[in-house]
C-alpha positions as CSV (number, residue, x, y, z in Angstrom):
1,M,4.5,8.5,-99.4
2,H,0.9,9.5,-98.7
3,L,-1.4,8.5,-95.9
4,L,-4.6,6.6,-96.8
5,S,-6.2,5.6,-93.6
6,L,-5.8,5.7,-89.8
7,G,-7.4,2.9,-87.8
8,L,-8.0,2.6,-84.1
9,Y,-8.9,-0.8,-82.6
10,H,-10.8,-1.3,-79.4
11,R,-9.2,-3.1,-76.6
12,D,-12.0,-5.5,-76.2
13,G,-11.3,-7.0,-79.6
14,R,-14.4,-5.9,-81.5
15,P,-13.7,-6.5,-85.1
16,D,-14.2,-3.2,-86.9
17,P,-11.7,-0.4,-86.3
18,R,-12.5,3.3,-86.1
19,T,-11.1,4.6,-89.4
20,I,-10.2,8.0,-90.8
21,D,-9.7,8.0,-94.5
22,F,-7.4,10.5,-96.1
23,K,-7.2,11.6,-99.8
24,P,-3.7,11.3,-101.3
25,G,-2.3,14.3,-103.2
26,A,-5.0,16.6,-101.8
27,L,-5.8,19.0,-99.0
28,N,-7.4,17.1,-96.1
29,V,-9.2,19.0,-93.4
30,L,-10.2,17.3,-90.1
31,T,-12.4,19.9,-88.4
32,G,-14.2,19.8,-85.1
33,E,-14.9,21.2,-81.8
34,S,-12.5,21.3,-78.8
35,E,-11.6,18.1,-77.0
36,T,-12.7,15.8,-79.7
37,G,-9.3,14.3,-80.3
38,K,-8.0,16.4,-83.3
39,S,-4.5,17.0,-81.9
40,A,-4.2,13.3,-80.9
41,V,-4.3,12.3,-84.6
42,L,-0.8,13.7,-85.2
43,D,0.6,11.9,-82.2
44,I,-0.9,8.6,-83.3
45,I,0.4,9.0,-86.9
46,E,3.9,9.7,-85.5
47,Y,3.6,6.6,-83.3
48,C,2.6,4.4,-86.2
49,L,5.6,5.7,-88.2
50,G,8.0,4.2,-85.7
51,R,8.3,6.4,-82.6
52,Q,8.6,4.2,-79.5
53,Q,6.6,6.5,-77.3
54,I,3.1,7.8,-77.9
55,S,2.6,11.2,-76.3
56,L,-1.1,11.0,-75.6
57,P,-2.5,12.3,-72.4
58,E,-4.2,9.8,-70.1
59,G,-7.9,9.6,-71.0
60,V,-10.5,8.1,-73.2
61,I,-8.1,7.2,-76.0
62,T,-5.5,5.4,-73.9
63,Q,-8.4,3.6,-72.0
64,T,-10.2,2.3,-75.0
65,V,-7.7,1.7,-77.9
66,G,-5.7,-1.5,-78.0
67,W,-4.1,-1.1,-81.5
68,Y,-3.2,1.7,-83.9
69,A,-2.7,1.2,-87.6
70,L,-1.8,3.5,-90.5
71,L,-2.3,2.6,-94.1
72,V,0.3,4.4,-96.4
73,E,1.0,4.4,-100.1
74,I,4.4,4.6,-101.7
75,G,4.1,4.4,-105.4
76,P,2.2,1.2,-106.3
77,T,2.8,-0.3,-102.9
78,R,0.7,-0.1,-99.8
79,L,1.9,-0.8,-96.3
80,I,0.1,-1.3,-93.0
81,L,2.0,0.1,-90.1
82,G,0.5,-1.3,-86.9
83,R,1.5,-0.5,-83.3
84,P,0.0,-2.0,-80.2
85,R,-0.9,0.2,-77.2
86,P,2.3,0.3,-75.1
87,S,1.9,-1.5,-71.8
88,G,4.5,0.9,-70.2
89,A,6.0,4.2,-71.3
90,S,7.2,2.8,-74.6
91,T,7.4,-0.2,-76.8
92,N,9.2,-1.3,-80.0
93,K,6.6,-3.8,-81.0
94,A,5.1,-3.4,-84.4
95,M,3.1,-5.0,-87.2
96,L,4.2,-4.6,-90.9
97,V,2.1,-5.8,-93.8
98,I,3.1,-5.0,-97.5
99,G,0.7,-5.3,-100.4
100,D,-0.5,-3.8,-103.6
101,H,-3.2,-1.2,-104.2
102,T,-5.9,-3.5,-102.9
103,L,-4.5,-3.7,-99.4
104,K,-6.8,-2.3,-96.7
105,L,-6.8,-2.1,-92.9
106,P,-7.7,-5.5,-91.5
107,T,-10.2,-6.4,-88.8
108,A,-9.1,-6.7,-85.2
109,N,-8.1,-10.4,-85.5
110,G,-5.6,-9.5,-88.2
111,M,-3.6,-7.3,-85.9
112,T,-0.6,-9.1,-84.6
113,V,3.0,-8.3,-83.8
114,N,5.4,-9.5,-86.5
115,A,8.1,-6.8,-86.5
116,D,9.7,-4.0,-84.4
117,T,10.2,-0.3,-84.9
118,D,13.7,-0.7,-86.4
119,G,12.4,-3.1,-89.0
120,L,9.4,-0.9,-89.8
121,R,11.6,2.2,-90.2
122,T,14.2,0.2,-92.3
123,E,11.4,-0.9,-94.7
124,L,10.0,2.6,-95.0
125,S,13.4,4.1,-95.5
126,A,14.3,1.6,-98.3
127,R,10.9,2.1,-100.1
128,L,11.3,5.9,-99.8
129,G,14.7,5.7,-101.4
130,I,16.7,6.9,-98.4
131,D,20.3,5.9,-99.0
132,D,21.7,3.4,-96.5
133,F,24.5,5.4,-94.9
134,R,25.7,6.5,-91.5
135,F,26.2,10.1,-90.6
136,E,29.6,10.6,-89.0
137,P,30.0,13.8,-87.0
138,P,33.1,15.9,-87.7
139,P,36.3,15.1,-85.7
140,G,36.1,16.6,-82.2
141,A,32.3,16.9,-82.3
142,E,30.7,15.9,-79.0
143,R,27.8,13.8,-80.6
144,Y,27.3,10.3,-81.8
145,A,27.1,8.9,-85.3
146,F,23.7,7.7,-86.5
147,N,22.0,6.0,-89.4
148,V,20.0,8.3,-91.6
149,S,16.4,7.0,-92.0
150,V,12.7,8.0,-92.2
151,A,13.0,8.9,-88.5
152,Q,14.7,12.1,-89.4
153,A,12.5,12.7,-92.5
154,V,9.3,12.6,-90.4
155,Y,10.5,15.8,-88.5
156,L,9.9,17.7,-91.7
157,C,6.3,16.5,-92.0
158,L,4.7,17.3,-88.7
159,Q,3.7,20.5,-86.9
160,K,2.0,20.2,-83.6
161,Q,-0.2,22.9,-82.1
162,T,2.6,24.0,-79.8
163,E,5.1,24.1,-82.6
164,I,3.3,25.9,-85.5
165,A,2.8,29.0,-83.3
166,N,6.2,28.9,-81.7
167,Q,8.5,31.8,-82.7
168,Q,11.5,30.0,-81.1
169,L,11.7,27.0,-83.4
170,L,10.6,25.8,-86.8
171,F,10.7,22.0,-86.9
172,H,8.9,19.2,-85.1
173,R,10.5,18.2,-81.7
174,Q,13.3,20.7,-82.4
175,S,13.4,21.7,-78.7
176,E,14.3,18.2,-77.5
177,Q,17.8,17.4,-76.5
178,G,20.0,16.6,-79.5
179,M,17.3,17.1,-82.1
180,A,18.3,20.5,-83.4
181,Q,21.8,19.3,-84.2
182,M,20.5,16.1,-85.8
183,M,18.3,18.3,-88.1
184,K,21.3,20.5,-89.0
185,D,23.2,17.3,-89.9
186,T,20.5,15.6,-92.0
187,L,18.7,18.6,-93.6
188,P,21.5,19.0,-96.2
189,Y,21.0,15.3,-97.3
190,F,17.2,15.6,-97.6
191,L,17.7,18.8,-99.6
192,G,20.1,17.0,-101.9
193,A,23.1,19.1,-100.9
194,A,24.9,16.0,-99.6
195,G,24.6,12.3,-100.4
196,P,26.1,8.9,-99.7
197,E,29.2,9.9,-101.6
198,Q,29.8,12.9,-99.5
199,A,29.0,10.9,-96.4
200,A,31.4,8.2,-97.5
201,R,34.1,10.7,-98.0
202,Q,33.3,12.3,-94.6
203,R,33.4,8.8,-93.0
204,Q,36.7,8.1,-94.7
205,L,38.0,11.4,-93.4
206,V,36.9,10.6,-89.9
207,E,38.5,7.1,-90.1
208,A,41.7,8.5,-91.6
209,N,41.9,11.1,-88.8
210,R,41.2,8.4,-86.3
211,S,44.0,6.2,-87.7
212,L,46.3,9.2,-87.7
213,R,45.6,9.9,-84.1
214,R,46.2,6.2,-83.3
215,I,49.6,6.2,-85.1
216,Q,50.5,9.5,-83.3
217,R,49.6,7.9,-80.0
218,Q,51.8,4.9,-80.8
219,L,54.6,7.2,-81.8
220,E,54.2,9.2,-78.6
221,D,54.4,5.9,-76.6
222,V,57.5,4.9,-78.4
223,D,59.1,8.3,-77.8
224,R,58.1,8.1,-74.2
225,N,59.5,4.6,-73.9
226,Q,62.7,5.7,-75.5
227,E,63.0,8.7,-73.3
228,A,62.3,6.5,-70.2
229,A,64.9,4.0,-71.5
230,S,67.4,6.8,-72.0
231,V,66.9,7.9,-68.4
232,E,67.2,4.3,-67.2
233,L,70.4,3.8,-69.2
234,L,71.9,7.0,-67.9
235,G,71.1,5.9,-64.4
236,L,72.8,2.6,-65.0
237,A,75.9,4.5,-66.3
238,R,75.9,6.5,-63.1
239,L,75.7,3.3,-61.0
240,A,78.6,1.8,-63.1
241,Q,80.6,5.0,-62.3
242,D,79.9,4.7,-58.6
243,A,81.0,1.0,-58.7
244,G,84.3,2.0,-60.3
245,M,83.5,0.5,-63.7
246,L,83.6,3.8,-65.5
247,A,85.9,6.8,-64.9
248,T,83.5,9.6,-65.9
249,V,79.9,9.9,-67.3
250,P,78.9,13.2,-69.1
251,T,76.0,15.1,-67.8
252,A,73.8,14.6,-70.9
253,P,75.5,12.1,-73.2
254,S,74.1,11.3,-76.6
255,A,72.5,7.9,-77.3
256,A,75.7,6.7,-79.1
257,V,78.0,7.9,-76.3
258,L,75.7,6.3,-73.7
259,D,75.7,3.0,-75.6
260,T,79.5,3.0,-75.7
261,L,79.8,3.7,-72.0
262,L,77.4,1.0,-71.1
263,R,79.1,-1.6,-73.3
264,E,82.4,-0.6,-71.7
265,A,80.9,-1.1,-68.2
266,A,79.5,-4.4,-69.3
267,D,82.9,-5.6,-70.5
268,A,84.7,-4.4,-67.4
269,V,86.7,-7.2,-65.6
270,T,86.5,-7.5,-61.8
271,D,89.9,-7.9,-59.9
272,P,90.2,-11.7,-59.3
273,S,92.2,-11.1,-56.1
274,I,89.0,-10.0,-54.4
275,A,87.8,-12.8,-52.2
276,T,84.5,-14.2,-53.2
277,E,83.7,-15.2,-49.7
278,V,84.4,-13.8,-46.2
279,G,85.5,-16.3,-43.5
280,D,87.9,-16.7,-40.4
281,D,87.9,-20.5,-39.9
282,G,86.3,-20.1,-36.4
283,L,88.9,-17.7,-35.1
284,Q,86.4,-15.0,-34.2
285,E,84.4,-17.5,-32.2
286,R,87.5,-18.8,-30.4
287,L,88.5,-15.2,-29.5
288,A,85.0,-14.5,-28.2
289,N,85.0,-17.7,-26.0
290,E,88.5,-16.7,-24.7
291,R,87.3,-13.2,-23.9
292,Q,84.3,-14.7,-22.0
293,S,86.6,-17.0,-20.0
294,L,89.0,-14.1,-19.1
295,R,86.1,-12.0,-18.0
296,E,85.0,-14.8,-15.7
297,Q,88.5,-15.2,-14.3
298,L,88.7,-11.5,-13.7
299,Q,85.4,-11.5,-11.9
300,D,86.6,-14.4,-9.6
301,L,89.9,-12.6,-8.8
302,N,88.1,-9.3,-8.1
303,E,85.8,-11.1,-5.7
304,A,88.8,-12.8,-3.9
305,R,90.5,-9.5,-3.6
306,A,87.4,-7.8,-2.2
307,L,87.2,-10.6,0.4
308,L,90.8,-10.2,1.3
309,D,90.3,-6.4,1.7
310,T,87.4,-7.1,4.0
311,W,89.5,-9.4,6.2
312,Q,92.2,-6.8,6.2
313,Q,89.8,-4.1,7.3
314,Q,88.4,-6.2,10.1
315,S,91.9,-7.1,11.3
316,Q,92.9,-3.4,11.4
317,D,89.7,-2.6,13.3
318,L,90.5,-5.3,15.9
319,T,94.2,-4.4,16.5
320,G,93.2,-0.8,16.8
321,E,90.7,-1.6,19.5
322,L,93.4,-3.8,21.3
323,H,95.9,-1.0,21.3
324,T,93.2,1.4,22.7
325,Q,92.5,-0.9,25.6
326,L,96.2,-1.4,26.4
327,S,96.8,2.3,26.3
328,R,94.1,2.9,28.8
329,L,95.6,0.3,31.2
330,N,99.1,1.7,30.9
331,S,97.8,5.2,31.5
332,L,96.3,4.2,34.8
333,Q,99.5,2.4,35.8
334,L,97.4,-0.5,36.9
335,L,99.8,-3.0,35.6
336,N,102.3,-2.7,38.4
337,T,102.4,-6.1,40.1
338,E,104.0,-4.7,43.3
339,S,101.1,-2.4,44.3
340,D,99.3,-3.1,47.6
341,A,96.1,-1.4,46.7
342,Q,92.9,-3.1,47.7
343,S,90.4,-4.2,45.1
344,D,87.5,-2.8,47.0
345,T,89.0,0.7,47.4
346,C,89.3,3.3,44.6
347,P,93.0,3.8,43.9
348,L,92.3,7.5,43.1
349,C,90.1,8.7,45.9
350,N,90.5,5.8,48.4
351,Q,86.7,5.5,48.5
352,E,85.1,2.2,49.0
353,L,83.7,0.8,45.7
354,P,80.2,-0.6,45.6
355,E,81.5,-3.4,43.5
356,P,85.2,-4.5,43.9
357,D,87.5,-4.1,40.8
358,P,89.0,-7.1,39.2
359,D,92.1,-8.1,40.9
360,I,95.5,-7.7,39.5
361,A,95.8,-11.2,38.4
362,Q,92.8,-11.0,36.2
363,L,94.0,-7.7,34.6
364,N,97.4,-9.2,33.8
365,T,95.7,-12.2,32.3
366,L,93.6,-9.9,30.1
367,T,96.6,-7.8,29.1
368,R,98.7,-10.8,28.2
369,Y,95.8,-12.1,26.1
370,L,95.5,-8.8,24.3
371,R,99.2,-8.7,23.6
372,N,99.1,-12.2,22.3
373,E,96.2,-11.3,19.9
374,L,98.2,-8.3,18.7
375,D,101.2,-10.4,18.1
376,D,99.1,-13.0,16.2
377,A,97.6,-10.2,14.1
378,A,101.0,-8.8,13.3
379,A,102.3,-12.3,12.4
380,V,99.4,-12.9,9.8
381,Q,99.7,-9.5,8.1
382,P,102.8,-10.3,5.9
383,T,101.0,-13.4,4.6
384,R,97.9,-11.5,3.9
385,T,99.9,-8.8,2.1
386,R,101.7,-11.3,0.0
387,H,98.5,-13.1,-0.9
388,R,96.9,-9.7,-2.0
389,Q,100.0,-9.0,-4.1
390,E,99.6,-12.3,-5.8
391,I,95.9,-11.6,-6.6
392,D,96.8,-8.1,-7.9
393,A,99.4,-9.7,-10.2
394,Q,96.9,-12.2,-11.5
395,I,94.3,-9.5,-12.1
396,A,96.9,-7.5,-14.0
397,E,97.8,-10.5,-16.1
398,V,94.1,-11.3,-16.9
399,R,93.5,-7.6,-17.9
400,R,96.6,-7.8,-20.2
401,S,95.1,-10.9,-21.7
402,L,91.8,-9.2,-22.2
403,Q,93.5,-6.3,-23.9
404,T,95.3,-8.7,-26.2
405,N,92.1,-10.5,-26.9
406,A,90.2,-7.2,-27.7
407,S,93.0,-6.1,-30.0
408,A,92.8,-9.4,-31.8
409,L,89.0,-9.2,-32.2
410,A,89.2,-5.6,-33.5
411,T,91.8,-6.6,-36.0
412,L,89.8,-9.6,-37.1
413,Q,86.6,-7.6,-37.4
414,A,88.4,-4.9,-39.4
415,S,89.8,-7.5,-41.7
416,N,86.4,-9.1,-42.1
417,Q,84.7,-5.8,-42.8
418,R,87.3,-5.0,-45.5
419,L,86.8,-8.5,-47.0
420,Q,83.0,-7.9,-46.9
421,Q,83.3,-4.5,-48.6
422,L,85.4,-6.1,-51.3
423,S,82.9,-8.9,-51.7
424,D,80.0,-6.4,-51.8
425,Q,81.8,-4.3,-54.4
426,R,82.2,-7.4,-56.6
427,A,78.6,-8.4,-56.1
428,R,77.5,-4.8,-56.9
429,R,79.5,-4.7,-60.0
430,A,78.1,-8.0,-61.1
431,H,74.5,-6.7,-60.4
432,V,75.1,-3.5,-62.4
433,Q,76.7,-5.4,-65.2
434,G,73.7,-7.8,-65.3
435,R,71.2,-4.9,-65.5
436,I,73.3,-3.2,-68.2
437,L,73.4,-6.4,-70.3
438,Q,69.6,-6.9,-69.8
439,E,68.8,-3.3,-71.0
440,L,71.2,-3.6,-73.9
441,Q,69.6,-6.9,-74.9
442,R,66.1,-5.5,-74.6
443,S,67.1,-2.5,-76.7
444,A,68.5,-4.7,-79.3
445,A,65.4,-7.0,-79.3
446,E,63.1,-4.0,-80.1
447,P,62.9,-3.1,-83.8
448,A,65.5,-0.5,-84.5
449,Q,63.3,1.2,-87.0
450,E,60.0,1.2,-85.0
451,A,59.9,4.9,-84.4
452,A,61.0,5.7,-88.0
453,G,58.4,3.3,-89.4
454,L,55.6,5.0,-87.4
455,R,56.8,8.4,-88.6
456,R,56.6,7.2,-92.2
457,Q,53.0,5.8,-91.5
458,A,52.0,9.1,-89.9
459,A,53.3,11.1,-92.9
460,R,51.4,8.9,-95.4
461,M,48.2,9.2,-93.3
462,R,48.6,13.0,-93.1
463,E,48.7,13.0,-96.9
464,R,45.6,10.9,-97.1
465,V,43.8,13.2,-94.6
466,A,44.8,16.2,-96.6
467,D,43.5,14.5,-99.9
468,L,40.2,13.6,-98.3
469,Q,39.8,17.0,-96.7
470,E,40.3,18.5,-100.1
471,L,37.6,16.3,-101.5
472,V,35.3,17.1,-98.6
473,D,36.0,20.8,-99.0
474,A,35.3,20.5,-102.8
475,D,31.9,19.1,-102.0
476,D,31.1,22.3,-100.1
477,V,28.0,20.9,-98.5
478,A,27.4,24.2,-96.7
479,A,27.3,26.2,-100.0
480,E,25.1,23.6,-101.7
481,T,22.7,23.7,-98.8
482,E,22.5,27.5,-98.8
483,S,21.9,27.4,-102.6
484,R,18.9,25.1,-102.1
485,L,17.6,27.1,-99.2
486,S,17.8,30.2,-101.5
487,R,15.6,28.5,-104.0
488,I,13.2,27.6,-101.2
489,A,13.3,31.2,-100.1
490,Q,11.9,32.4,-103.4
491,D,8.5,30.7,-102.6
492,M,8.7,31.7,-99.0
493,T,9.2,35.3,-99.9
494,Q,6.3,35.4,-102.4
495,W,3.9,33.5,-100.1
496,G,4.8,35.6,-97.1
497,R,3.7,38.7,-99.1
498,D,0.6,36.9,-100.3
499,L,-0.4,36.3,-96.7
500,D,0.5,39.8,-95.8
501,L,2.8,38.7,-93.0
502,E,4.6,41.4,-91.0
503,H,7.8,42.7,-92.7
504,A,7.3,40.4,-95.7
505,A,6.4,43.2,-98.1
506,D,9.6,45.1,-97.3
507,A,11.9,42.0,-97.0
508,E,14.3,41.3,-99.8
509,E,14.2,37.6,-98.8
510,V,12.3,35.3,-96.4
511,R,14.5,32.2,-95.8
512,I,15.3,29.4,-93.5
513,S,18.5,29.8,-91.5
514,L,20.3,26.4,-91.1
515,S,22.3,27.7,-88.1
516,L,19.2,29.0,-86.3
517,L,16.7,26.4,-87.7
518,N,14.2,29.2,-87.9
519,V,12.8,31.7,-90.3
520,V,14.9,34.8,-91.0
521,L,13.9,37.9,-93.0
522,R,16.7,39.8,-94.9
523,T,15.9,43.4,-95.2
524,E,17.9,46.5,-96.1
525,N,18.2,47.3,-92.4
526,G,19.6,43.8,-91.6
527,R,18.4,40.4,-90.7
528,I,15.2,39.9,-88.7
529,P,14.7,36.5,-87.1
530,L,11.3,35.2,-86.3
531,T,12.0,35.7,-82.6
532,R,11.9,39.4,-83.2
533,I,8.6,39.4,-85.0
534,G,5.4,39.7,-83.0
535,S,1.9,38.2,-83.2
536,A,1.0,34.5,-83.3
537,K,-0.7,35.2,-86.7
538,N,2.8,36.0,-88.2
539,W,4.5,33.1,-86.4
540,I,1.9,30.6,-87.8
541,G,2.0,32.2,-91.2
542,Y,5.8,32.0,-91.5
543,H,5.7,28.4,-90.3
544,L,3.2,27.6,-93.1
545,V,5.1,29.2,-95.9
546,A,8.4,27.6,-94.7
547,H,7.0,24.1,-94.6
548,L,5.0,24.4,-97.8
549,A,8.1,25.8,-99.6
550,I,10.3,23.0,-98.3
551,H,7.9,20.3,-99.4
552,T,7.4,21.9,-102.8
553,F,11.2,21.8,-103.2
554,L,11.5,18.2,-102.0
555,L,8.7,17.1,-104.2
556,K,10.1,18.9,-107.3
557,H,13.5,17.4,-106.8
558,R,12.1,13.9,-105.9
559,R,13.9,13.8,-102.6
560,P,13.4,10.7,-100.4
561,V,11.0,12.0,-97.8
562,P,7.3,11.4,-97.2
563,H,5.4,13.8,-99.4
564,F,2.8,14.8,-96.8
565,V,2.8,17.6,-94.2
566,M,0.4,17.8,-91.3
567,F,-0.5,21.0,-89.4
568,D,-2.3,21.0,-86.1
569,Q,-4.5,24.1,-85.3
570,P,-3.0,26.6,-87.8
571,T,-5.8,29.1,-87.1
572,Q,-5.4,29.0,-83.3
573,A,-4.4,32.7,-83.4
574,F,-8.0,33.5,-84.6
575,F,-9.9,30.7,-83.0
576,P,-9.8,30.6,-79.2
577,E,-10.9,27.3,-77.7
578,E,-14.5,28.4,-77.1
579,V,-15.0,29.5,-80.8
580,H,-16.6,26.8,-82.9
581,D,-17.3,28.5,-86.2
582,A,-16.1,31.2,-88.5
583,D,-19.1,33.5,-87.8
584,A,-17.3,34.8,-84.8
585,L,-14.4,36.2,-86.8
586,T,-14.0,39.8,-87.9
587,D,-13.6,40.5,-91.6
588,A,-9.8,40.8,-91.3
589,D,-9.5,37.6,-89.4
590,W,-11.8,35.9,-91.9
591,E,-9.6,37.0,-94.8
592,A,-6.4,35.8,-92.9
593,V,-7.9,32.4,-92.3
594,R,-9.2,32.1,-95.8
595,S,-5.7,33.1,-97.1
596,Y,-4.0,30.3,-95.0
597,F,-6.2,27.6,-96.4
598,S,-6.3,29.0,-99.9
599,L,-2.5,28.9,-99.9
600,M,-2.5,25.3,-98.9
601,R,-5.1,24.5,-101.6
602,D,-3.0,26.3,-104.2
603,V,0.2,24.6,-103.2
604,V,-1.4,21.2,-103.6
605,E,-2.7,22.2,-107.0
606,D,0.6,23.7,-108.1
607,N,2.4,20.5,-107.2
608,G,0.2,18.4,-109.4
609,R,-1.4,16.7,-106.4
610,G,2.0,15.1,-105.5
611,L,1.8,16.8,-102.1
612,Q,-0.7,15.8,-99.4
613,I,-1.6,18.3,-96.7
614,I,-3.5,17.3,-93.6
615,V,-4.9,20.0,-91.3
616,C,-6.6,19.5,-87.9
617,D,-8.4,22.6,-86.9
618,H,-11.5,24.2,-85.4
619,V,-12.4,26.2,-88.6
620,N,-15.2,25.1,-90.8
621,L,-15.4,27.4,-93.8
622,R,-18.4,27.5,-96.1
623,D,-16.5,27.6,-99.3
624,Q,-17.2,24.6,-101.5
625,W,-13.6,23.8,-102.1
626,F,-13.1,23.8,-98.3
627,R,-16.1,21.5,-97.8
628,D,-14.7,19.2,-100.4
629,A,-11.4,19.0,-98.4
630,V,-13.1,18.1,-95.2
631,V,-12.6,14.4,-94.4
632,E,-14.0,14.4,-90.8
633,N,-16.3,16.9,-89.1
634,W,-16.3,16.2,-85.3
635,R,-19.3,18.2,-84.2
636,Q,-22.7,17.3,-82.6
637,G,-21.2,14.4,-80.6
638,K,-18.8,13.1,-83.2
639,A,-15.2,12.6,-82.2
640,L,-12.1,10.5,-82.7
641,I,-13.4,7.9,-80.2
642,P,-17.0,6.8,-81.0
643,T,-19.5,7.4,-78.2
644,D,-20.4,3.8,-78.0
645,W,-16.8,3.0,-77.2
646,I,-17.0,5.3,-74.3
647,S,-20.3,4.1,-73.1
648,D,-19.1,0.5,-73.2
649,T,-15.9,1.2,-71.3
């Protein structure tokens, strides 16, 4: 695939595009002053080839251009790859037109969306001959599978200004996340060291490993389930032992012994004499009611006795007081009826009393009354005592009845508890037997050979994995890749010496390291990576020889990649931004610049014009062959965007 024309269409819809025409199979130089849009050409070409983002700085290009279009040639077929200016950060909209050798870029009214970037890349991949296959990463690799397409091939064709002079990397966009690994995965295919057959075997190996892991997970699940079931069954055996259904259970019985024990427990017969229900025909309720009635009787009797005791105490207090009064009268000997003492004179001192004492008749009357009261109290006492004895007897009888009732209740409760225990034991045995039967039925329902069948499947899958691994190892993609890189290294070594790059003259080999994705020199003192070589001149020089050698190999072996390579500012080590012409160079710099472009010219010639090289640079050499290679010269007001576009904006 070669590039024929690049077209930019104004946003206002003016019909004619701004076009840059390239010569297929030749050295194309786009030279010009700084800030004329040279570096933007590479970004636009990559965008037209299917990248969803266009990495252009905000400015005159993004403000004026509405469509970008690239006319490419693949054999006898031409394709127009159109992309509208993205309205946001990215877009997948595209235009794809396929025609013969007469196809050219259309006018503005012919630009319309009819495809997307996936369709565009699929068409390009098919016409380039890229095999339709999916790269599968090795098992355990932390990256995703992807379809190999022109998207990866383009990385071999572009070198931005910031990449060609970078000693840390070799390929386009290599520093972006995941890109380096993707290049390591696809470079063997583009070099011819691996193809769809190897990829198919690798994919089959991945699928076989995936199937093996799935079977192993299933087998692990079955083993875990069996282990869990064994623990469950052993627990049921322990329960059966506790319920009296088994005599002993070993600490760690085998599966066969455990099965025998459980079947024995399941067949155990419960004693039919054990009552199935617990009941007392209302006896407990009757005893409880009787106990309540006895307690009420006892309470009534205790209250009656307490009242009787109160009366007895009051009577004793009264008789005591009466006896005290009688004793006082008797001690004074005032009860003698024959005494002639006067009631107004004190019988002791014969003094006249302020108030006369009661007369003898009154005292006698009082004394007789007291004696009568004492006699009455004495007469009531035997009755009261007998009544108290009767109450005590009744209390004793009620208490004996309560004791009898309590004993009957305790006996009944003990009997009921025993019956309940027997009933619970029967129910417990029935529950354990039910669980045992359920587990035995479930075990019997599962395929007896499930684990054995999975082990046989795993064994067969391991054999398949081993066979596929042997085939993959026999492909030895790594060795084939290194072999091709060694052939590429032959040109790199010679051209490095021709450009007089540092260490090239003494190096045994200048090659590309697939692991580093960079240039490495092999010398008698060891390997020297590009990161340990100084000067931008050498970094650019080694990038040039590496990419020219890669494309020479790809073209020679007709590999399915675009056969163009684009370099942006390869002479930046000699041309600062303010230098516009080669007159400012020293003789040594002049020779270095000439040698760079001479090498590119010679590589194109040596490849029979099958390789197209596009260079965007400041330099404008006076050699006729260089002037013949110039396709655009952006000086004296000329630039990528025409001045009238800017003035009309």
